[in-house]
C-alpha positions as CSV (number, residue, x, y, z in Angstrom):
1,M,-4.9,-31.7,1.9
2,K,-4.1,-28.0,2.2
3,L,-2.2,-25.7,4.5
4,V,-3.9,-22.4,5.1
5,L,-1.3,-19.9,6.1
6,S,-2.9,-16.6,7.3
7,I,-1.4,-13.3,8.5
8,I,-3.6,-11.5,11.0
9,N,-3.2,-8.2,12.8
10,T,-2.5,-8.9,16.6
11,D,-5.7,-7.1,17.5
12,D,-7.8,-9.8,15.7
13,A,-5.6,-12.8,16.6
14,H,-7.5,-14.0,19.6
15,S,-10.9,-13.8,18.0
16,V,-9.7,-15.6,14.9
17,A,-8.0,-18.4,16.9
18,K,-11.1,-18.8,19.1
19,A,-13.4,-18.9,16.1
20,L,-11.2,-21.6,14.4
21,T,-10.8,-23.8,17.3
22,D,-14.5,-23.5,18.2
23,S,-15.1,-24.8,14.8
24,G,-12.9,-27.8,15.3
25,F,-9.8,-26.7,13.4
26,Q,-6.2,-27.1,14.9
27,V,-4.3,-23.9,14.7
28,T,-0.6,-23.3,15.1
29,K,0.2,-19.7,16.0
30,L,3.5,-17.8,15.2
31,S,4.2,-14.4,16.3
32,T,5.4,-12.3,13.4
33,T,6.3,-8.7,12.6
34,G,5.0,-6.8,9.5
35,G,7.5,-5.0,7.3
36,F,5.8,-1.6,6.6
37,L,4.5,-0.6,10.1
38,R,6.9,-3.0,11.8
39,S,3.8,-3.8,14.0
40,G,2.8,-7.2,15.4
41,N,1.1,-9.8,13.5
42,V,0.2,-13.3,14.1
43,T,0.6,-16.0,11.5
44,F,-1.6,-19.0,11.7
45,L,-0.9,-22.4,10.0
46,T,-4.1,-24.6,9.7
47,G,-4.0,-28.0,8.0
48,V,-7.4,-28.8,6.6
49,E,-8.9,-31.0,4.0
50,D,-9.6,-29.5,0.6
51,S,-13.3,-29.4,1.2
52,E,-12.8,-27.2,4.5
53,V,-10.7,-24.4,2.9
54,E,-13.5,-22.1,2.2
55,K,-14.9,-22.5,5.7
56,V,-11.5,-21.5,7.2
57,I,-11.4,-18.5,4.9
58,K,-15.0,-17.4,5.8
59,I,-14.1,-17.6,9.5
60,I,-10.9,-15.5,9.1
61,K,-12.7,-13.0,7.0
62,Q,-15.5,-12.6,9.6
63,K,-13.1,-12.2,12.5
64,S,-10.4,-10.0,11.0
65,N,-11.4,-6.4,10.5
66,R,-9.7,-3.8,8.4
67,R,-9.6,-0.3,10.1
68,S,-7.7,3.1,9.9
69,K,-4.8,3.8,12.2
70,T,-3.0,7.0,12.6
71,V,0.8,6.6,12.7
72,P,3.7,9.0,13.0
73,T,6.2,9.5,10.4
74,L,9.8,10.2,10.7
75,S,11.9,12.7,8.5
76,T,15.2,14.4,8.8
77,S,15.4,17.8,10.1
78,S,18.5,18.6,8.1
79,S,20.8,17.0,5.5
80,D,22.2,14.9,8.4
81,S,20.1,11.7,8.5
82,S,21.2,11.0,11.9
83,Q,18.9,13.7,13.3
84,L,15.3,12.4,13.0
85,C,12.3,14.4,13.9
86,S,8.6,13.8,14.0
87,A,6.5,14.9,11.2
88,L,2.7,15.0,10.8
89,P,1.0,11.7,11.4
90,F,-0.8,9.9,8.6
91,K,-3.6,7.3,8.4
92,V,-3.0,3.9,7.1
93,N,-5.3,0.8,6.8
94,V,-4.4,-2.1,9.1
95,G,-6.1,-5.3,9.8
96,G,-7.8,-7.7,7.6
97,A,-5.8,-10.8,6.6
98,I,-3.4,-12.2,4.0
99,I,-4.2,-15.7,3.3
100,F,-2.1,-18.3,1.4
101,V,-3.6,-21.8,0.6
102,L,-0.8,-24.3,-0.2
103,N,-1.0,-27.9,-1.3
104,V,0.4,-30.4,1.3
105,E,2.2,-33.3,-0.3
106,K,2.5,-35.3,2.9
107,F,1.1,-35.0,6.5
108,Q,2.2,-36.9,9.6
109,K,1.2,-36.5,13.1
110,L,3.5,-38.2,15.4
């Protein structure tokens, strides 16, 4: 048995969860926050048999899209770092998925 731990952008979370559950997979959803943009993510925990791992990954890949997003930057206006001002925005890639597949030593459903 494997645990598929996937980190998905909030914008894609609903479609990923729906596709997984429609395919018969049970999903636990955790709200999480990314470190770089401090934006919302969803972490899904999905326990599956070894033979179903690739099916889960395929569903996640189909439903989580990478896209560009324009974000503001912050810079200091002087040597005093307590005075922040906006700088020019820049584009970053968001979306997609980060997937970890972990071995499960024991599983019990009580």
